[in-house]
C-alpha positions in Angstrom: 93.4 144.8 127.1 97.0 143.6 127.4 99.6 144.9 125.1 100.5 142.8 122.1 104.0 141.2 122.2 106.7 143.0 120.4 107.0 141.7 116.8 110.8 141.5 116.9 112.8 138.5 115.6 115.3 137.4 118.3 118.4 135.3 117.3 117.0 132.5 119.5 113.3 131.8 120.0 111.1 129.0 121.3 108.4 127.3 119.2 106.2 124.4 120.0 108.4 121.4 120.4 111.6 123.1 119.2 113.9 126.1 119.5 115.3 128.1 116.6 118.4 130.1 116.4 119.5 132.4 113.5 123.3 132.2 112.8 125.9 133.6 110.6 128.7 131.1 110.1 132.1 132.3 108.8 133.5 130.7 105.7 137.0 130.1 104.4 136.5 132.9 101.9 136.2 135.6 104.6 132.4 135.8 104.2 129.6 134.1 106.0 126.5 131.9 105.3 123.2 132.4 107.0 121.6 129.5 108.8 118.7 128.5 111.1 119.3 125.9 113.8 116.4 123.8 115.0 116.8 122.0 118.3 114.3 119.6 119.9 112.7 120.6 123.2 111.4 117.2 124.1 113.1 114.5 126.1 113.2 112.4 123.0 116.6 113.2 121.4 118.7 111.6 118.7 122.1 113.0 119.5 123.8 111.1 116.6 121.2 112.3 114.1 122.3 115.8 113.2 120.9 116.8 109.8 122.1 119.5 107.4 119.5 120.9 105.0 120.5 122.4 101.6 118.1 124.3 99.3 118.1 124.2 95.5 120.3 126.3 93.2 118.6 129.7 93.4 116.5 129.6 96.6 117.0 130.4 100.2 117.1 128.0 103.2 113.3 128.0 103.4 113.2 125.8 100.3 110.4 125.9 97.7 107.2 127.1 99.4 108.9 126.6 102.8 109.4 122.9 102.2 112.6 122.8 104.2 111.0 124.8 107.1 108.2 122.3 107.4 110.5 119.3 107.2 112.9 120.8 109.8 110.0 121.4 112.2 108.8 117.9 111.9 112.2 116.4 112.4 113.1 118.6 115.3 109.9 117.6 117.1 111.0 114.0 116.5 114.2 114.7 118.3 116.6 115.6 115.5 118.9 118.6 115.4 118.6 120.3 112.0 120.6 123.1 110.4 119.1 124.9 107.4 121.7 126.7 105.4 121.8 129.5 102.8 124.4 129.1 100.2 126.7 131.8 98.9 124.8 134.8 97.5 121.4 133.4 98.5 119.1 134.3 101.4 121.0 135.8 104.4 124.5 134.7 103.1 127.0 137.3 101.9 128.5 137.4 98.5 127.2 137.8 94.9 124.8 135.2 93.4 126.7 135.0 90.2 130.1 134.3 92.0 128.9 130.9 93.3 129.5 127.6 91.6 128.9 124.0 92.6 132.3 123.7 94.3 131.7 126.9 96.3 128.3 125.5 97.5 130.0 122.3 98.6 132.6 124.4 100.6 129.7 126.3 102.2 127.9 123.0 103.1 131.1 121.8 104.7 131.0 124.8 107.0 127.5 123.8 108.1 128.5 120.2 108.6 131.5 121.2 110.8 129.2 123.4 112.9 126.7 120.5 113.4 129.6 118.2 114.3 130.8 120.6 116.9 127.3 120.7 118.4 127.3 116.9 118.4 130.1 117.0 121.0 127.9 119.0 123.3 130.4 121.8 123.3 129.6 125.5 123.5 129.9 127.6 120.4 132.6 130.3 120.2 131.6 133.8 119.2 133.6 135.7 116.7 133.5 139.4 115.7 130.5 140.1 113.4 131.3 140.0 109.7 131.3 143.1 107.6 127.7 144.3 107.0 126.0 141.3 108.8 122.3 140.8 108.3 120.1 142.2 111.1 119.1 139.6 113.7 122.0 137.3 113.0 124.8 136.2 115.2 128.3 135.3 114.0 129.1 131.8 115.3 131.5 129.0 114.8 132.0 125.5 116.3 135.0 125.0 118.6 138.0 124.6 116.4 139.3 121.9 118.7 136.2 119.8 118.6 136.6 116.1 118.0 134.3 115.1 115.2 131.0 113.7 116.2 129.4 110.5 114.8 128.5 110.7 111.1 125.9 113.3 110.2 123.2 113.3 107.6 122.6 115.8 104.8 119.3 116.5 103.0 119.3 118.4 99.7 116.5 119.6 97.4 117.3 119.4 93.6 120.7 121.0 93.2 121.1 121.0 96.9 121.1 117.2 96.7 124.0 117.4 94.2 125.8 119.5 96.8 125.0 116.9 99.5 126.4 114.1 97.4 129.5 116.2 96.5 130.2 116.8 100.2 129.7 113.1 100.9 132.3 112.3 98.2 134.7 114.9 99.7 134.2 113.7 103.3 133.1 110.1 103.2 134.0 109.4 106.8 131.9 112.3 108.1 128.7 111.9 106.1 126.7 108.9 107.2 123.6 109.4 105.1 122.2 111.5 102.3 118.5 112.3 101.5 118.3 113.4 97.9 114.9 115.0 97.0 114.3 115.5 93.2 118.0 115.2 92.5 119.1 115.4 88.8 122.3 113.9 87.3 125.5 115.9 87.6 126.1 118.1 84.6 128.6 115.8 82.7 126.1 112.9 82.9 123.1 114.7 81.4 122.6 113.1 78.0 120.3 113.9 75.1 117.3 112.0 76.5 117.5 113.8 79.8 117.9 117.2 78.2 114.9 116.5 75.8 112.7 115.7 78.8 113.9 118.8 80.6 113.1 121.0 77.5 109.6 119.6 77.2 108.9 120.1 80.9 109.9 123.7 80.5 107.7 124.2 77.5 104.7 122.9 79.4 105.4 125.1 82.4 105.7 128.2 80.2 102.6 127.3 78.3 100.5 127.3 81.5 102.2 130.5 82.7 101.3 132.2 79.4 97.6 131.6 80.1 97.9 133.8 83.2 97.3 137.6 82.8 99.9 138.3 85.5 102.6 136.8 83.2 101.8 139.3 80.5 101.8 142.2 82.9 105.3 141.1 84.1 106.4 141.0 80.5 105.2 144.6 79.8 107.0 145.7 83.0 110.2 144.1 81.8 110.3 141.7 84.8 110.8 138.5 82.8 114.2 137.1 81.9 113.6 136.5 78.2 117.1 135.2 77.6 116.8 132.6 80.3 113.4 131.6 78.9 114.8 131.2 75.4 117.6 129.1 76.8 115.3 126.8 78.7 113.0 126.0 75.8 115.6 125.9 73.0 118.6 123.9 74.2 120.4 122.1 76.8 121.6 123.6 80.1 125.1 124.2 78.8 127.2 127.4 78.9 127.6 129.5 75.8 130.9 130.4 74.1 133.2 131.8 76.7 130.9 131.1 79.6 131.6 128.9 82.6 129.1 126.3 83.7 128.5 127.2 87.4 126.6 124.0 88.0 129.6 121.8 87.0 132.4 120.9 89.3 136.2 120.8 88.9 136.1 117.4 90.5 134.7 114.1 89.1 132.2 113.8 91.9 130.5 110.7 90.5 133.8 108.8 90.4 134.7 110.0 93.9 131.3 108.9 95.2 132.2 105.2 94.7 134.4 105.5 97.8 131.4 106.7 99.9 129.7 103.8 101.7 127.0 105.6 103.6 123.2 105.3 103.3 121.2 107.1 100.7 117.5 107.8 100.2 116.5 109.1 96.8 112.9 110.5 96.3 111.2 112.0 93.3 107.7 113.3 92.6 105.7 111.0 90.4 104.7 113.9 88.1 108.3 115.2 87.7 109.1 114.7 84.0 112.8 114.3 84.9 112.3 111.7 87.6 112.5 108.6 85.5 115.9 109.2 83.8 117.3 110.7 87.0 116.3 107.6 89.0 117.8 105.3 86.3 121.0 107.2 86.5 121.4 107.0 90.2 120.4 103.4 90.3 123.3 102.7 88.0 125.7 104.7 90.2 124.6 102.6 93.2 125.3 99.5 91.1 128.8 100.8 90.6 129.3 101.0 94.4 128.0 104.4 95.4 126.4 104.0 98.9 126.4 100.8 100.8 122.6 101.0 101.1 120.3 103.0 98.8 116.5 103.3 98.5 114.8 104.8 95.4 111.3 105.9 95.9 108.5 108.0 94.2 105.8 110.1 95.9 102.9 109.4 93.5 101.2 112.4 92.1 103.8 114.9 93.4 105.6 117.5 91.4 109.2 118.5 91.6 108.8 120.6 94.7 106.1 118.6 96.5 103.6 121.4 96.8 100.7 119.3 98.1 100.2 118.9 101.9 99.7 115.2 101.7 102.9 114.8 99.6 104.9 116.7 102.2 103.4 114.6 105.1 104.5 111.5 103.3 108.0 112.9 102.7 108.4 113.9 106.4 107.2 110.4 107.6 109.6 108.6 105.2 112.6 110.8 106.1 112.0 110.3 109.8 111.9 106.6 109.3 115.1 106.7 107.3 117.0 108.8 109.8 116.0 106.4 112.6 117.6 103.6 110.6 
């Protein structure tokens, strides 16, 4: 019997139809963000279609139940280069979770965008000294500083990651050609009473079903539940308390800045997401004010906020591939 292959994660590895590389990209704050680069192996390539993927507020670059991994694989096999990014204090990125706000996330996303644009020129990456305490199996890398910017790139974000994508499009309107916003919610200053009421009822329903599970009560007895966060979710709006800073808000007026961005946008929500209807209405109004030259607003019927069903994800992947191909 032949020996089993070593179960060691290499920085670069081949998978069916794609190759993946684990990276550590230095940031302007002297830290680094973890990332996974997916490149197509097939002869079918879309060199102008580099896609940056951004997860939600709390999660790593895998996305909810590996949604972003599945989408990246499908897109890479279709010829797209995809970079999945961990934001500050999440996943393999350095820094503390609580030190990160929306503007820091946008700055991190800009690092990923610059890296993709460097690759778009077909230039080799430069290697830099490893950051302090790097994650095992990562490689510190940066695009060539002299790289001429490649054609416009696309950004995909899930939930808060979509707010980050739109914030980066507003900041760099000439460099971001398209945004795919999955389950995106209005920016904090635009969340009115109707939206917050829907959000509160959605949280109540979720906690009700969780309360029926024995594992929830075991976690409560072990002290593993954040009771303060639960009380906040079911009793009031997502606003900071006295003396607190709203990390999900920006120092910029992103929605006003977005009116100068004339790229293409695809907004998708799950049909069973209680926040989808007011969120869609809000972004349709923004489009009416001039945000994005072209915008499509769609719903995956039956899907929840994170698209857990296989059929829902297949429909998402097919729609995104069609959108990126123009």
